[in-house]
C-alpha positions in Angstrom: 22.7 24.4 -11.2 25.9 26.1 -12.2 28.1 23.3 -10.8 26.3 20.7 -13.1 26.7 23.0 -16.1 30.4 23.4 -15.4 30.7 19.7 -14.9 29.0 18.9 -18.2 31.3 21.5 -19.9 34.3 19.5 -18.8 35.5 21.7 -15.9 38.0 19.9 -13.7 37.2 22.0 -10.6 33.5 21.1 -11.1 34.4 17.4 -11.3 36.4 17.6 -8.1 33.6 19.5 -6.3 30.9 17.0 -7.6 33.0 14.1 -6.3 33.3 15.7 -2.9 29.5 16.3 -2.7 28.8 12.7 -3.7 31.4 11.2 -1.3 29.9 13.2 1.6 26.4 11.9 0.7 24.8 15.3 0.2 21.5 16.0 -1.5 23.3 18.1 -4.2 25.5 15.1 -4.9 22.5 12.9 -5.4 21.0 15.4 -7.7 24.2 15.4 -9.8 24.2 11.6 -10.0 20.6 11.6 -11.2 21.4 14.2 -13.8 24.5 12.5 -15.3 23.3 8.9 -15.2 22.4 8.8 -18.9 26.0 9.8 -19.7 27.5 6.7 -17.9 28.3 3.3 -19.2 30.9 4.3 -21.7 34.1 4.0 -19.7 35.9 0.7 -19.2 36.3 0.1 -15.4 39.6 -1.6 -14.4 39.8 -3.0 -10.9 43.3 -3.3 -9.4 43.9 -5.4 -6.3 46.6 -7.6 -4.7 48.5 -8.0 -1.4 50.3 -5.0 0.1 53.7 -4.5 -1.2 53.0 -5.8 -4.7 53.4 -2.4 -6.2 49.8 -1.6 -7.2 50.2 2.1 -7.0 53.4 2.1 -9.1 51.7 -0.2 -11.6 48.6 2.0 -11.8 50.9 5.0 -12.4 52.8 3.2 -15.2 49.5 2.0 -16.7 48.1 5.5 -16.6 51.1 6.9 -18.3 50.9 4.3 -21.1 47.2 4.9 -21.6 47.6 8.7 -21.5 50.5 8.4 -24.0 48.1 6.6 -26.3 45.7 9.5 -26.2 43.3 8.2 -23.6 41.8 10.3 -20.8 42.2 8.3 -17.6 40.3 8.6 -14.3 41.7 6.9 -11.1 39.9 6.2 -7.9 42.6 5.2 -5.3 40.9 3.7 -2.3 43.1 4.1 0.8 42.8 2.7 4.3 40.9 5.1 6.6 42.3 7.0 9.5 40.7 5.5 12.7 40.5 9.1 14.0 39.3 11.2 11.1 38.0 8.7 8.5 40.2 10.4 5.9 42.6 8.7 3.4 46.0 8.1 5.0 47.7 7.7 1.6 46.0 10.6 0.0 49.1 12.2 -1.5 49.8 9.1 -3.7 53.4 10.3 -4.3 54.1 7.5 -6.8 51.3 8.8 -9.1 52.4 12.4 -9.3 54.1 12.0 -12.7 51.0 10.4 -14.2 48.8 13.1 -12.8 50.7 15.7 -14.9 49.4 14.3 -18.1 46.5 16.3 -19.6 43.2 14.4 -19.2 44.3 12.4 -16.2 42.3 12.8 -13.0 43.2 11.1 -9.7 41.0 11.0 -6.7 42.0 9.4 -3.4 39.2 8.1 -1.2 39.0 6.7 2.3 37.7 3.1 2.5 35.9 4.2 5.7 36.1 0.7 7.2 34.8 -1.3 4.2 36.2 -4.8 4.4 36.1 -5.3 0.7 38.5 -2.4 0.1 36.0 -0.2 -1.7 34.5 2.9 -0.2 30.7 2.9 -0.2 30.6 5.7 -2.9 33.4 4.3 -5.0 31.1 3.3 -7.9 29.3 6.6 -7.8 32.6 8.5 -8.1 33.4 6.2 -11.0 30.1 7.2 -12.5 31.1 10.8 -12.3 34.5 10.1 -14.0 32.7 8.1 -16.6 30.2 10.9 -17.4 33.2 13.3 -17.5 34.6 11.4 -20.4 37.3 9.4 -18.6 38.0 6.0 -20.3 39.4 3.9 -18.7 38.4 4.4 -15.1 40.9 2.6 -12.8 39.8 1.5 -9.3 42.7 0.7 -7.0 41.9 -1.0 -3.8 43.6 -1.1 -0.3 44.9 -4.7 -0.4 43.9 -8.3 -0.9 41.9 -11.0 0.9 38.8 -13.0 0.5 36.7 -9.8 0.8 38.4 -8.3 -2.2 35.9 -10.0 -4.5 34.1 -6.6 -4.1 36.5 -5.0 -6.6 35.6 -7.6 -9.3 31.9 -6.7 -8.7 32.7 -3.1 -9.5 35.0 -3.6 -12.5 34.8 -4.8 -16.1 38.4 -6.1 -16.0 40.0 -7.1 -12.7 43.8 -7.2 -12.4 45.3 -9.2 -9.5 48.8 -7.8 -8.9 51.3 -10.1 -7.2 55.0 -10.0 -6.6 57.6 -12.8 -6.2 57.2 -12.3 -2.4 53.4 -13.1 -2.8 54.0 -16.8 -3.1 52.7 -17.7 0.4 49.8 -15.2 0.0 48.7 -17.0 -3.1 48.1 -20.2 -1.2 45.9 -18.5 1.3 44.0 -16.5 -1.3 43.6 -19.3 -3.9 39.8 -19.4 -4.0 39.2 -15.7 -4.1 41.9 -15.1 -6.7 40.7 -17.9 -9.0 37.3 -16.3 -9.1 38.0 -12.6 -9.5 41.2 -12.3 -11.7 40.7 -11.5 -15.4 44.4 -10.8 -15.7 47.3 -11.7 -13.4 50.2 -9.2 -13.2 53.4 -10.5 -11.6 55.0 -7.1 -10.8 58.7 -6.7 -9.7 59.4 -9.6 -12.2 63.1 -8.8 -12.1 63.3 -10.3 -8.6 64.1 -13.9 -7.8 61.0 -16.2 -7.7 59.0 -14.5 -10.4 59.2 -17.5 -12.9 58.3 -20.0 -10.2 55.2 -17.9 -9.2 54.1 -17.6 -12.8 54.3 -21.4 -13.1 52.2 -21.8 -9.9 49.5 -19.5 -11.3 49.4 -21.3 -14.7 49.1 -24.6 -12.8 46.2 -23.2 -10.8 44.5 -22.1 -14.1 45.1 -25.6 -15.6 43.4 -27.2 -12.6 40.2 -25.1 -12.8 37.1 -27.3 -13.1 34.7 -26.8 -16.0 34.9 -24.9 -19.2 36.2 -21.3 -19.3 35.9 -19.1 -22.4 38.5 -16.6 -21.1 41.8 -17.8 -19.7 43.4 -15.1 -17.6 46.9 -14.2 -19.0 49.8 -14.2 -16.6 51.9 -11.1 -17.4 55.2 -10.1 -15.9 56.0 -6.4 -15.3 58.6 -4.1 -13.7 56.3 -1.2 -13.2 58.9 1.3 -12.0 60.8 0.8 -15.3 57.7 0.6 -17.4 58.6 -2.9 -18.5 55.7 -5.1 -19.6 53.2 -2.3 -19.2 52.3 -1.8 -22.9 51.6 -5.6 -23.0 49.3 -5.2 -20.0 47.4 -2.4 -21.7 47.0 -4.7 -24.8 45.7 -7.5 -22.6 43.1 -5.2 -21.1 42.0 -4.3 -24.6 41.8 -7.9 -25.5 39.6 -8.7 -22.5 37.4 -5.8 -23.4 37.0 -7.0 -27.0 36.3 -10.5 -25.7 33.5 -9.4 -23.4 32.0 -7.1 -26.0 32.2 -9.6 -28.8 30.9 -12.5 -26.8 27.9 -10.6 -25.3 29.1 -11.2 -21.8 29.6 -7.6 -21.0 25.9 -6.8 -20.8 25.3 -9.6 -18.3 28.3 -8.7 -16.2 27.2 -5.1 -16.0 23.6 -6.1 -15.2 24.9 -8.2 -12.2 26.8 -5.2 -11.1 23.7 -3.1 -11.1 21.7 -5.7 -9.2 24.4 -5.7 -6.5 24.6 -1.9 -6.3 20.8 -1.5 -6.0 20.6 -4.2 -3.3 23.5 -2.6 -1.4 21.8 0.8 -1.6 18.6 -0.7 -0.2 20.5 -2.4 2.6 22.2 0.9 3.4 18.9 2.7 3.5 17.4 0.2 5.8 20.4 0.3 8.1 20.3 4.1 8.2 16.6 3.9 9.2 17.3 1.4 11.9 20.1 3.4 13.4 17.8 6.5 13.5 15.3 4.5 15.5 17.3 2.8 18.2 14.2 2.6 20.5 12.5 0.1 18.1 15.7 -2.0 17.9 16.3 -2.0 21.7 12.7 -3.0 22.3 13.1 -6.0 20.1 16.4 -6.9 21.7 14.7 -7.0 25.1 12.1 -9.4 23.8 14.7 -11.7 22.4 16.7 -11.6 25.6 13.6 -12.6 27.5 13.0 -15.5 25.2 9.7 -14.1 23.9 10.9 -13.9 20.3 13.7 -15.4 18.2 16.2 -13.1 16.5 14.7 -14.1 13.1 11.2 -13.3 14.3 12.3 -10.0 15.7 14.1 -9.1 12.4 11.0 -10.0 10.4 8.7 -7.8 12.5 11.1 -4.9 12.3 11.2 -5.2 8.5 7.3 -5.3 8.5 7.2 -2.2 10.6 9.7 -0.4 8.3 7.6 -1.3 5.3 4.3 0.0 6.8 
């Protein structure tokens, strides 16, 4: 396959085309994923999430410039809210990232979330695999926004950044549980605004109150991304977290859990696709449940048995 050969040779147009094929769920895309799988696992995957308005895109752009300036080849998957009419990415231009995109070796791809509550498109991790195989390191995954469902980004990343701003104080209270579980590094962006020191103290207090023992304490960093302030320190913190996971042996287990979730999700998607293609079977079971002849659990069990036969 010429496309695969061009991809393996480092061709940027081939990478872009391969991503399109994978994102559209084509057979050629699946063939490429199979072919490049052995070349994955080298890139460090950084998840970036946080409430709207925290400056995630500006921070990603600044972080990319810092990494590229240090000689790193960076891949970015920017997951945007989907258009309710076309399913396409509404923020596909990513104007704030245009300067970072001019660096040699930087590749940015904007993807539609396509209704995913967790903020990640269904094929986000597969696109990250392509960037990984293409030699990008790190690969940055920037999500739509924040909320309890945003734990999905932590399940796809090696290091998760939770980006907040001084205006995020109220949001922190409503997101406490999820944030406490997913953040490897807290980034208080727009730190030149009033309220940043107070929010930093709140985050540190939350960390102090965590039950149990924790080998890694998430640092709380302050940045002004549009000026580049604090960004080199953030890059250093990411490198420290990488060294911690690799040195402690936790990286292998973290990535293993990620693979388990990916495989289960793919199985669930395949089952759902088969069900949707056989509406007659589902409608028949629905009628029996409505008549009281079967419980929903019994109906689901029989459908699974039929699917496996």
